[in-house]
C-alpha positions, -999 to 999 in steps of 0.1 A, spaced: -166 -10 20 -172 -48 19 -186 -70 46 -178 -107 50 -192 -135 73 -162 -151 90 -150 -177 115 -172 -201 133 -204 -195 113 -186 -204 81 -169 -234 96 -201 -248 112 -222 -243 80 -197 -263 61 -198 -290 87 -236 -290 87 -237 -280 124 -261 -254 140 -249 -218 138 -254 -201 172 -238 -167 164 -224 -149 134 -193 -126 133 -185 -102 104 -154 -85 91 -156 -51 75 -129 -44 48 -123 -9 36 -143 9 63 -134 33 91 -148 39 126 -166 70 113 -182 50 85 -196 25 110 -209 52 133 -225 70 104 -244 38 95 -258 35 131 -234 8 144 -226 10 182 -189 8 191 -181 -18 218 -145 -29 212 -121 -20 239 -89 -34 224 -98 -31 187 -127 -16 166 -158 -38 171 -193 -26 165 -228 -39 171 -253 -40 142 -282 -15 149 -308 -42 143 -293 -77 148 -267 -67 175 -242 -90 158 -206 -81 160 -189 -63 131 -151 -58 134 -129 -37 111 -103 -58 93 -71 -57 113 -36 -70 117 -18 -76 150 19 -74 160 33 -90 191 44 -64 216 44 -82 249 34 -114 267 1 -131 269 -33 -125 254 -32 -87 256 4 -83 244 -5 -71 209 -4 -39 189 -35 -37 167 -37 -20 133 -72 -15 119 -74 6 87 -92 7 53 -61 -7 36 -61 -40 56 -72 -68 33 -94 -97 41 -65 -121 36 -44 -101 61 -72 -103 86 -78 -140 82 -40 -146 85 -40 -135 122 -66 -162 131 -58 -194 150 -68 -224 129 -73 -227 92 -109 -240 97 -116 -206 115 -98 -186 88 -125 -188 61 -149 -161 50 -181 -158 29 -191 -129 8 -227 -116 6 -231 -135 -26 -222 -168 -9 -187 -171 -23 -162 -189 0 -129 -171 5 -104 -197 18 -68 -185 13 -52 -209 39 -68 -243 31 -95 -244 57 -119 -264 36 -93 -290 29 -85 -293 66 -122 -296 74 -125 -325 50 -93 -340 64 -106 -335 99 -75 -316 109 -69 -288 134 -40 -269 119 -26 -234 127 -28 -208 100 7 -193 104 37 -191 128 20 -161 144 -2 -187 163 27 -189 188 22 -153 198 -10 -159 217 -8 -186 244 -46 -186 248 -47 -205 215 -33 -236 232 -65 -237 252 -87 -229 222 -72 -257 202 -77 -281 231 -113 -270 233 -119 -274 196 -104 -309 199 -129 -317 226 -158 -303 205 -150 -321 172 -133 -353 185 -165 -373 178 -164 -362 142 -129 -376 138 -108 -344 141 -72 -345 153 -45 -319 159 -19 -316 131 15 -328 142 32 -294 135 5 -276 154 10 -298 185 48 -293 182 43 -256 181 21 -258 212 48 -277 230 73 -251 221 51 -223 234 48 -241 268 85 -247 269 94 -210 265 69 -201 293 41 -185 272 15 -204 291 26 -187 324 14 -153 311 -23 -163 307 -49 -141 323 -72 -159 349 -105 -148 334 -95 -159 299 -83 -193 312 -115 -199 331 -136 -189 301 -118 -216 280 -119 -242 307 -156 -236 314 -165 -238 277 -144 -269 271 -159 -288 300 -193 -286 284 -181 -299 250 -190 -335 239 -156 -349 249 -142 -329 278 -116 -355 286 -100 -348 252 -94 -312 264 -74 -325 294 -55 -350 273 -45 -323 247 -33 -300 275 -13 -328 290 2 -338 257 16 -303 250 27 -298 287 2 -270 295 -17 -291 320 13 -291 343 15 -253 341 -22 -245 344 -36 -274 365 -6 -292 381 -29 -307 407 -48 -326 379 -16 -334 360 0 -351 389 -29 -376 392 -17 -395 361 4 -425 371 -9 -425 407 -22 -460 414 -55 -469 431 -68 -502 446 -78 -524 416 -107 -538 436 -125 -504 435 -107 -490 404 -100 -516 377 -84 -488 356 -59 -482 384 -45 -449 372 -61 -420 390 -58 -396 361 -75 -420 338 -103 -425 363 -109 -387 364 -111 -386 326 -135 -416 326 -156 -398 352 -157 -367 331 -171 -388 302 -197 -402 325 -209 -368 338 -238 -349 323 -228 -319 302 -233 -293 329 -204 -271 339 -209 -273 377 -210 -311 377 -181 -316 353 -158 -291 371 -165 -308 404 -157 -341 388 -124 -328 373 -111 -318 408 -129 -343 431 -98 -366 436 -70 -340 438 -61 -353 472 -49 -385 457 -21 -366 440 -4 -359 474 -10 -393 490 23 -404 508 40 -430 486 44 -455 514 6 -461 517 -2 -464 480 -24 -476 464 -46 -467 494 -57 -431 496 -70 -429 531 -81 -393 539 -77 -381 503 -111 -362 506 -100 -337 532 -64 -336 518 -78 -325 485 -98 -295 499 -70 -270 500 -60 -280 465 -95 -275 452 -96 -241 467 -62 -232 453 -74 -241 418 -106 -221 422 -87 -191 435 -61 -192 408 -86 -192 379 -113 -171 397 -139 -199 396 -174 -186 406 -183 -191 442 -212 -214 436 -190 -238 415 -162 -236 442 -187 -245 469 -200 -275 449 -165 -287 440 -154 -285 476 -185 -304 487 -179 -332 461 -143 -334 471 -150 -338 508 -182 -359 507 -181 -381 476 -172 -412 496 -202 -404 519 -224 -407 489 -209 -440 479 -213 -454 514 -247 -438 520 -265 -470 530 -238 -476 558 -240 -442 573 -259 -435 606 -288 -411 604 -268 -385 624 -240 -387 598 -264 -383 569 -279 -352 586 -244 -338 592 -237 -343 555 -269 -326 544 -260 -296 567 -225 -294 553 -237 -294 517 -265 -269 525 -287 -294 509 -320 -283 525 -317 -247 513 -300 -255 480 -316 -286 464 -303 -278 430 -267 -279 443 -274 -311 461 -286 -326 428 -254 -315 412 -235 -332 440 -253 -365 435 -247 -364 397 -210 -357 403 -208 -386 427 -226 -409 403 -201 -399 375 -173 -408 399 -189 -442 406 -194 -450 369 -161 -436 357 -143 -468 362 -132 -495 338 -160 -520 332 -184 -502 356 -200 -476 335 -234 -495 337 -231 -505 373 -262 -503 396 -258 -472 417 -290 -466 438 -274 -443 464 -285 -410 448 -322 -420 449 -318 -430 485 -302 -396 494 -329 -378 475 -354 -395 498 -333 -387 528 -331 -350 519 -369 -348 512 -377 -364 545 -355 -339 564 -368 -310 544 -404 -320 552 -399 -315 589 -416 -282 598 -405 -259 626 -440 -247 635 -450 -277 655 -418 -274 676 -425 -238 683 -460 -247 694 -444 -272 718 -426 -243 734 -391 -247 719 -372 -216 712 -336 -203 706 -309 -229 707 -332 -255 720 -355 -251 690 -325 -258 667 -316 -289 686 -352 -302 685 -354 -295 648 -322 -315 643 -336 -344 663 -369 -344 644 -350 -344 611 -328 -373 622 -359 -392 632 -373 -386 597 -341 -398 581 -341 -429 604 -376 -438 591 -364 -436 555 -334 -458 563 -354 -484 582 -380 -485 554 -353 -492 529 -337 -520 551 -372 -536 553 -376 -535 516 -340 -548 509 -329 -567 540 -300 -583 522 -287 -551 506 
């Protein structure tokens, strides 16, 4: 029985990048061997075990044969006679199909090191086409390594297009898709993930609401880049690397994709028009509830943030209530960051002055500081107490707004 370090740990060591987790392949072993050594079985679809001390994953060398559609449509064969080369052959990219022995020897039967040096994302074998999830994985790796100069090999992109054309992307499981999307959105260049999916045709299948934004014009006065899809990608680049913020940015302008052609490039009412589309996306890919709530809030209220200085205190209070900002300050902060990314994700405006978030932080703090106890002492109760609390909060917001207008009368 021989054990090899495989996959991402080998790749990232060769790239000089931090290694966050290590995976191992066991050649010549059986399930009984692993149990006898104290390993804990955890694999549902194929034999995977956790090391008794490190809890790292050790998988028996295996081959796979296509037997159906989608990620789970495989028959797995794991046995002592499966070689390391056979196990590596079933992997997605050559840079992920390298192994390292316990003596430090690199085993690289499919040219992974050469592709690392050439900064190339290339599939290992035609079996790549058997798993549509690999389309998303390649797009994610492109987003991760774009800043290092990596590109997708032409023949790999052609294969991805073929997979989409024959309908393989339609068999993807929601949980797997969301896992890849969520990981890709936190990579250094999340916009590259979207571009790759669009280039191979998968974006139109998985996120048609985003795909249709490309080519939709916006008023040049507010959007010098004009193209709505390009604006979304620029906003993604401007957003902090936090999943809730970047996902909200990805879907914040979906309403512009269904604007009636006769009113273009205006997009009056796109915020509310986009809400059902945001909810459709979140339902389709089983996006967590907290992220869904934030994405819907950003979609509906991002223009309120941009126009914060113009809004009446009553309208500001209504927005705080709709966003649950008083009870959920962390989500409100994510909202502000997403809106700022939207404002900066425009051609030539990345460094624009955007003081609205600081003003809205003050507005929220003032409203949150209003206590209910003094109102109770004044005799308010029930529905009247709620109304009195609202009035007091609006007065506090008014004070913040008036103080700002005194400081900046010409703003």
